[in-house]
RODO-2510 file (C-alpha; in nm, 4 decimals, decimal comma):
residues 380
     n   res          X          Y          Z
     1     x     3,9240    11,4782    27,0326
     2     x     4,1422    11,6703    27,2894
     3     x     4,0482    11,6485    27,6653
     4     x     4,1820    11,9933    27,7618
     5     x     4,0902    12,2194    27,4520
     6     x     3,7146    12,3403    27,4367
     7     x     3,5624    12,4829    27,1688
     8     x     3,6348    12,8295    27,3347
     9     x     3,9740    12,7825    27,3483
    10     x     3,9785    12,6544    26,9589
    11     x     3,8138    12,9943    26,8470
    12     x     4,1159    13,1502    27,0551
    13     x     4,3917    12,9078    26,8593
    14     x     4,1811    13,0003    26,5543
    15     x     4,2039    13,3797    26,6083
    16     x     4,5724    13,4088    26,6909
    17     x     4,6663    13,1703    26,3808
    18     x     4,4796    13,4523    26,1831
    19     x     4,6289    13,7108    26,3409
    20     x     4,9722    13,5857    26,2961
    21     x     4,9116    13,5158    25,9148
    22     x     4,8408    13,8501    25,8317
    23     x     5,1232    14,0334    26,0980
    24     x     5,4067    13,7932    26,0795
    25     x     5,6795    13,8435    25,8321
    26     x     5,9913    13,6560    25,8190
    27     x     6,1736    13,9607    25,6819
    28     x     6,0499    14,1821    25,9291
    29     x     6,1625    13,9649    26,2002
    30     x     6,5127    13,9769    26,0387
    31     x     6,4837    14,3397    26,0142
    32     x     6,3965    14,3883    26,3897
    33     x     6,6793    14,1384    26,4691
    34     x     6,9419    14,3291    26,2609
    35     x     6,8328    14,6460    26,4407
    36     x     6,8370    14,4770    26,7892
    37     x     6,4631    14,6268    26,8133
    38     x     6,1525    14,4920    27,0267
    39     x     5,8254    14,4404    26,8123
    40     x     5,6466    14,7213    27,0116
    41     x     5,3877    14,7867    26,7538
    42     x     5,2884    14,4111    26,7192
    43     x     5,2663    14,3863    27,1153
    44     x     5,0382    14,6618    27,1097
    45     x     4,8008    14,5067    26,8720
    46     x     4,7939    14,1532    27,0404
    47     x     4,7198    14,3473    27,3628
    48     x     4,4292    14,5546    27,1716
    49     x     4,2853    14,2027    27,0216
    50     x     4,3094    14,0216    27,3791
    51     x     4,5641    13,7725    27,2968
    52     x     4,7649    13,8850    27,5764
    53     x     4,4901    13,8603    27,8236
    54     x     4,3509    13,5088    27,7165
    55     x     4,5210    13,3502    28,0179
    56     x     4,4620    13,6515    28,2646
    57     x     4,1472    13,6766    28,4902
    58     x     3,8341    13,8780    28,3980
    59     x     3,8696    14,1107    28,7206
    60     x     4,2016    14,2786    28,5566
    61     x     4,0735    14,2955    28,1871
    62     x     4,1578    13,9072    28,0736
    63     x     3,9788    13,6502    27,9127
    64     x     3,9791    13,3965    28,2374
    65     x     4,1199    13,1119    28,0590
    66     x     4,4054    13,0412    28,2723
    67     x     4,7446    12,8786    28,2217
    68     x     4,5900    12,6937    27,9146
    69     x     4,4865    12,9801    27,7682
    70     x     4,8533    13,1108    27,8027
    71     x     4,9568    12,7706    27,6284
    72     x     4,7314    12,8087    27,3664
    73     x     4,7968    13,1475    27,2429
    74     x     5,1816    13,1383    27,3158
    75     x     5,1847    12,7895    27,1253
    76     x     5,0093    12,9524    26,8025
    77     x     5,2395    13,2640    26,7942
    78     x     5,5468    13,0363    26,8104
    79     x     5,4041    12,8115    26,5538
    80     x     5,3395    13,0831    26,3195
    81     x     5,7246    13,2322    26,3744
    82     x     5,9022    13,1287    26,6771
    83     x     6,1185    13,4443    26,7245
    84     x     5,8383    13,6999    26,6754
    85     x     5,6145    13,4873    26,8982
    86     x     5,8742    13,4399    27,1748
    87     x     5,9437    13,7953    27,1709
    88     x     5,5924    13,9298    27,2108
    89     x     5,4970    13,6493    27,5097
    90     x     5,8499    13,7920    27,6803
    91     x     5,6881    14,1149    27,6860
    92     x     5,4103    13,9788    27,9568
    93     x     5,5596    13,6611    28,1195
    94     x     5,7614    13,8689    28,3550
    95     x     5,4558    14,0319    28,4890
    96     x     5,3297    13,6986    28,6059
    97     x     5,4655    13,7771    28,9775
    98     x     5,2500    14,0613    28,9907
    99     x     4,9414    13,9326    28,8669
   100     x     4,9779    13,6773    29,1208
   101     x     5,0671    13,8559    29,4177
   102     x     4,9763    14,2455    29,3729
   103     x     4,7255    14,3841    29,5518
   104     x     4,4279    14,5738    29,3755
   105     x     4,6022    14,9139    29,3230
   106     x     4,9158    14,7492    29,1935
   107     x     4,7273    14,5043    28,9393
   108     x     4,5445    14,7594    28,8177
   109     x     4,8414    15,0098    28,7701
   110     x     5,0599    14,7706    28,5899
   111     x     4,9018    14,4273    28,5087
   112     x     4,5767    14,6051    28,3224
   113     x     4,8020    14,8252    28,0841
   114     x     5,0081    14,5376    28,0113
   115     x     4,7296    14,3155    27,9261
   116     x     4,6033    14,5973    27,7000
   117     x     4,9276    14,6000    27,5235
   118     x     5,0336    14,9202    27,6670
   119     x     5,3044    14,8272    27,9160
   120     x     5,6149    14,5566    27,8915
   121     x     5,7083    14,3942    28,1676
   122     x     6,0510    14,2997    28,3384
   123     x     6,1938    14,0996    28,6280
   124     x     6,5160    14,1434    28,7730
   125     x     6,6229    13,8293    28,9873
   126     x     6,9875    13,6809    28,8257
   127     x     7,2680    13,8295    28,9489
   128     x     7,6637    13,8198    28,8271
   129     x     7,7254    13,5818    29,1125
   130     x     7,4071    13,4114    29,1739
   131     x     7,1942    13,2537    28,8769
   132     x     7,0327    12,9216    28,9911
   133     x     7,1294    12,9867    29,3389
   134     x     6,8261    13,2720    29,4272
   135     x     6,9427    13,2357    29,8140
   136     x     7,2922    13,3791    29,7656
   137     x     7,1688    13,7315    29,6410
   138     x     7,3842    14,0229    29,7061
   139     x     7,1653    14,3340    29,5975
   140     x     7,0365    14,4726    29,9406
   141     x     6,7697    14,7013    30,0420
   142     x     6,8045    14,9022    30,3326
   143     x     6,5225    15,0140    30,5661
   144     x     6,4953    15,4018    30,5423
   145     x     6,1482    15,5119    30,6991
   146     x     5,9012    15,5074    30,4516
   147     x     6,1351    15,3828    30,1652
   148     x     6,4225    15,1576    30,0988
   149     x     6,7548    15,2086    29,9372
   150     x     6,8786    14,9733    29,7034
   151     x     7,2351    14,9004    29,6057
   152     x     7,3569    14,6225    29,3687
   153     x     7,3518    14,5182    29,0143
   154     x     7,1329    14,2261    28,8262
   155     x     7,2175    14,0896    28,5131
   156     x     7,0539    13,9083    28,2203
   157     x     6,7102    14,1216    28,2896
   158     x     6,4955    14,0645    27,9620
   159     x     6,3449    14,3638    27,8412
   160     x     6,5628    14,6145    28,0223
   161     x     6,5643    14,9849    27,8743
   162     x     6,2426    14,9759    27,7368
   163     x     5,9930    14,8114    28,0070
   164     x     5,7458    15,0002    28,1570
   165     x     5,7837    14,8660    28,4903
   166     x     6,0265    14,6185    28,6618
   167     x     5,9867    14,3623    28,9514
   168     x     6,3032    14,3340    29,1706
   169     x     6,4190    14,0593    29,3965
   170     x     6,6838    14,1804    29,6547
   171     x     6,7978    14,1113    30,0002
   172     x     6,5886    14,2612    30,3086
   173     x     6,8093    14,1996    30,6265
   174     x     6,8317    13,8180    30,6166
   175     x     6,5366    13,7351    30,3794
   176     x     6,4294    13,8345    30,0193
   177     x     6,1713    14,0749    29,9410
   178     x     6,0017    14,1677    29,6011
   179     x     5,9453    14,5484    29,4980
   180     x     5,7997    14,7148    29,2005
   181     x     5,9724    14,9992    29,0214
   182     x     5,8760    15,1796    28,6820
   183     x     5,9978    15,4718    28,4501
   184     x     5,8280    15,7187    28,6765
   185     x     6,0141    15,6148    28,9612
   186     x     6,3508    15,5963    28,7959
   187     x     6,2925    15,9622    28,6669
   188     x     6,2032    16,0526    29,0146
   189     x     6,5793    15,9328    29,1807
   190     x     6,8509    16,1647    29,1674
   191     x     7,0918    16,1048    28,8354
   192     x     7,3398    15,8396    28,8878
   193     x     7,1070    15,6246    29,1268
   194     x     7,0201    15,3796    28,8291
   195     x     7,1944    15,2439    28,5386
   196     x     7,1053    15,0253    28,2380
   197     x     7,3682    14,8481    28,0122
   198     x     7,2708    14,6427    27,7069
   199     x     7,4638    14,3151    27,7384
   200     x     7,4488    14,3266    27,3717
   201     x     7,3713    14,0784    27,0794
   202     x     7,2775    13,6980    27,1927
   203     x     7,2486    13,3668    27,0143
   204     x     6,9118    13,4185    26,9822
   205     x     6,5953    13,6162    27,0634
   206     x     6,7744    13,9419    26,9521
   207     x     6,4607    14,1483    26,9219
   208     x     6,4754    14,1457    27,2752
   209     x     6,7331    14,3131    27,5310
   210     x     6,9282    14,1260    27,7901
   211     x     7,0381    14,4115    28,0134
   212     x     7,2454    14,4972    28,3673
   213     x     7,0718    14,6867    28,6048
   214     x     7,3090    14,8836    28,8391
   215     x     7,1809    15,0341    29,1630
   216     x     7,3384    15,2850    29,3371
   217     x     7,1344    15,4499    29,6401
   218     x     6,8197    15,3999    29,4415
   219     x     6,5032    15,4824    29,6211
   220     x     6,2064    15,2518    29,5886
   221     x     5,8659    15,3424    29,8200
   222     x     5,7604    15,0855    30,0702
   223     x     5,4088    15,1102    29,9303
   224     x     5,5934    14,9158    29,6067
   225     x     5,6453    14,5955    29,8155
   226     x     5,4830    14,3198    29,6409
   227     x     5,2967    14,0681    29,8540
   228     x     5,4248    13,9989    30,1974
   229     x     5,7669    14,1393    30,2916
   230     x     6,0174    13,8900    30,3308
   231     x     5,8436    13,6330    30,1201
   232     x     6,0031    13,7281    29,7981
   233     x     6,1637    13,4068    29,6818
   234     x     5,8538    13,2323    29,7373
   235     x     5,6531    13,4549    29,5161
   236     x     5,9340    13,4627    29,2608
   237     x     5,9250    13,0895    29,2411
   238     x     5,5331    13,0788    29,2206
   239     x     5,5959    13,3054    28,9339
   240     x     5,8303    13,0874    28,7737
   241     x     5,6022    12,7963    28,7924
   242     x     5,3438    12,9431    28,5587
   243     x     5,6326    13,0995    28,3621
   244     x     5,7844    12,7572    28,2857
   245     x     5,4941    12,6256    28,1415
   246     x     5,4631    12,9243    27,9204
   247     x     5,7971    12,9021    27,8096
   248     x     5,7361    12,5433    27,7505
   249     x     5,4700    12,6552    27,5239
   250     x     5,7055    12,8794    27,3307
   251     x     5,9244    12,5701    27,2820
   252     x     5,6285    12,3547    27,1865
   253     x     5,4975    12,6174    26,9312
   254     x     5,8728    12,6083    26,7897
   255     x     5,8578    12,2331    26,7367
   256     x     5,5261    12,2573    26,5414
   257     x     5,6700    12,5406    26,3195
   258     x     5,9712    12,2992    26,2238
   259     x     5,7671    11,9973    26,1709
   260     x     5,5083    12,1520    25,9430
   261     x     5,7934    12,3397    25,7605
   262     x     6,0123    12,0048    25,7102
   263     x     5,7298    11,8002    25,5948
   264     x     5,6069    12,0574    25,3471
   265     x     5,9545    12,0433    25,1927
   266     x     6,0102    11,6828    25,2169
   267     x     5,6770    11,6310    24,9933
   268     x     5,8039    11,8911    24,7564
   269     x     6,2105    11,8078    24,7366
   270     x     6,2887    11,5346    24,4794
   271     x     6,6080    11,3391    24,4670
   272     x     6,6871    11,0353    24,2662
   273     x     6,3495    11,0775    24,0804
   274     x     6,1009    11,0783    24,3674
   275     x     6,0128    11,3481    24,6657
   276     x     6,2486    11,2593    24,9714
   277     x     5,9650    11,2088    25,2058
   278     x     5,9285    10,8644    25,0136
   279     x     6,2827    10,7837    25,1622
   280     x     6,2624    10,5702    25,4639
   281     x     6,5056    10,7448    25,6736
   282     x     6,3210    11,0784    25,6084
   283     x     5,9813    10,9282    25,6877
   284     x     6,1142    10,7757    26,0156
   285     x     6,2670    11,1200    26,1043
   286     x     5,9116    11,2411    26,0492
   287     x     5,7472    10,9803    26,2352
   288     x     5,9757    11,0249    26,5438
   289     x     5,8857    11,4182    26,5371
   290     x     5,5205    11,3665    26,5286
   291     x     5,5453    11,1030    26,8091
   292     x     5,8000    11,3459    26,9914
   293     x     5,5170    11,6566    26,9462
   294     x     5,2091    11,4370    27,0665
   295     x     5,4216    11,3538    27,3777
   296     x     5,5144    11,6937    27,4534
   297     x     5,1806    11,8382    27,3626
   298     x     4,9990    11,5771    27,6181
   299     x     5,2309    11,6851    27,9308
   300     x     5,2106    12,0529    27,8482
   301     x     4,8376    12,0634    27,8375
   302     x     4,8266    11,8364    28,1412
   303     x     5,0695    12,0871    28,3283
   304     x     4,8379    12,3734    28,2505
   305     x     4,5257    12,2000    28,3481
   306     x     4,6630    12,1032    28,6571
   307     x     4,7890    12,4503    28,7321
   308     x     4,4615    12,6125    28,6837
   309     x     4,3078    12,3757    28,9172
   310     x     4,5767    12,4385    29,1983
   311     x     4,6470    12,0809    29,2266
   312     x     4,9567    12,0037    29,4245
   313     x     5,1260    11,7977    29,1349
   314     x     5,1322    12,1375    28,9205
   315     x     5,4820    12,2419    29,0770
   316     x     5,6115    11,8813    28,9311
   317     x     5,4662    11,9067    28,6098
   318     x     5,5970    12,2947    28,5710
   319     x     5,9560    12,1513    28,6293
   320     x     5,8754    11,8407    28,4084
   321     x     5,7645    12,0587    28,0986
   322     x     6,0192    12,3072    28,1653
   323     x     6,2979    12,0256    28,1281
   324     x     6,1368    11,8106    27,8428
   325     x     5,9903    12,0272    27,5950
   326     x     6,2674    12,2571    27,5329
   327     x     6,5074    11,9617    27,4926
   328     x     6,2555    11,8092    27,2616
   329     x     6,2334    12,1221    27,0550
   330     x     6,6103    12,1820    27,0432
   331     x     6,6550    11,7774    26,8792
   332     x     6,3806    11,8373    26,6436
   333     x     6,4943    12,1687    26,5064
   334     x     6,8358    12,0437    26,4534
   335     x     6,6636    11,7435    26,2910
   336     x     6,4814    11,9832    26,0629
   337     x     6,7781    12,1495    25,9623
   338     x     6,9712    11,8146    25,8634
   339     x     6,6727    11,7176    25,6383
   340     x     6,6854    12,0402    25,4594
   341     x     7,0798    12,0307    25,4261
   342     x     7,2299    12,3285    25,3169
   343     x     6,8873    12,5224    25,2700
   344     x     6,8080    12,4627    25,6195
   345     x     7,1249    12,6389    25,7171
   346     x     7,0171    12,9323    25,5142
   347     x     6,8655    13,2294    25,7159
   348     x     6,5990    13,2730    25,4797
   349     x     6,4214    12,9487    25,5703
   350     x     6,3589    13,0208    25,9207
   351     x     6,4923    12,7116    26,0822
   352     x     6,8467    12,8252    26,1699
   353     x     6,6862    13,1287    26,3383
   354     x     6,4279    12,9119    26,5482
   355     x     6,6853    12,6819    26,6506
   356     x     6,8851    12,9771    26,7776
   357     x     6,6052    13,1435    26,9551
   358     x     6,4394    12,8096    27,0947
   359     x     6,7842    12,7363    27,2714
   360     x     6,7085    13,0063    27,5526
   361     x     6,4019    12,8143    27,6472
   362     x     6,6060    12,5353    27,8291
   363     x     6,8179    12,8071    28,0173
   364     x     6,5918    13,0863    28,1319
   365     x     6,3489    13,0396    28,4462
   366     x     6,5779    12,7514    28,5701
   367     x     6,8044    12,5415    28,3292
   368     x     6,7498    12,1743    28,2797
   369     x     6,9417    12,0408    28,5446
   370     x     6,7674    12,2896    28,8420
   371     x     6,4476    12,1337    28,7126
   372     x     6,5880    11,7987    28,7291
   373     x     6,6682    11,8880    29,1158
   374     x     6,3678    12,0147    29,1851
   375     x     6,1437    11,6967    29,0229
   376     x     6,4336    11,4695    29,2334
   377     x     6,3113    11,6392    29,5624
   378     x     5,9510    11,6072    29,4853
   379     x     5,9676    11,2385    29,3778
   380     x     6,2105    11,1118    29,6300
***
């Protein structure tokens, strides 16, 4: 019996799994990767079916299952096909900060259509010279009557180019402020004020873009400020708290994908007249994987449970799962390839792609070492 997952969440789990079984296709994923194209049609479908909205509150069109709902849905998406599940969930993870801090009008304008699968979100935080050190941002907002003028650049903005709205963290005098802008505002600015450059292909998640945004006297109305002006860094970090838990769910679902594939293979593959699952070395590897999965499941579900209860321990567990689960997923998927040998190295098996895709989960929204810094401050 799982103390965290009730019958309603089990129904969600089943519904997402059935959707993936009918809609996810390895060859289709490879085609999207080769074309460097986002699965927009599938994103719309998961919105229509309520999969995006599982964890969002009911007042904005969600199902109200909170962080645990997000974890269950994203785990199942990535359990079915990691690259596809990661891409789809990356369509709305950047929108968490708008949901948490947006006023009623902002949430209605941006979060509701995102939940419905009509809007893809993006968040622009990282700069060429400031990755983990968010306090050293150089992108600046100048106060001009009823609007801000933004100058500077951002890099590694996921979904840049096709996102329907962007959340921007920039320096406002001596502090940071978060604003929102969308395609309508981009089109309303004079030519040359805003530029997007796709940074090109990556090690993994190649169905998504990672873009550079360049601002040259870009105008953003003051009504587009998110939350309290000057509190932007705190807001982004609060959005990252939930984001880190859901990213850990991406890694966890990928672990399940790899484990289930390698167990099925080990039962069928014969060497020296017997299935390789009967070899003690393989059997022990599979047991190690099983134990690691159960450890990750428990810490992940507990992190989501604490977040939903606004428990002070949530911040620590958010960093703990972001540190531990991706590292475990990378190790596990690497071992699955070892067990499959040459077959595991081939693209059509899906494991090499899963390993390349999951590698980013230990980097974005805070590297492993940044999580260790955060955990150290909280426990020492």
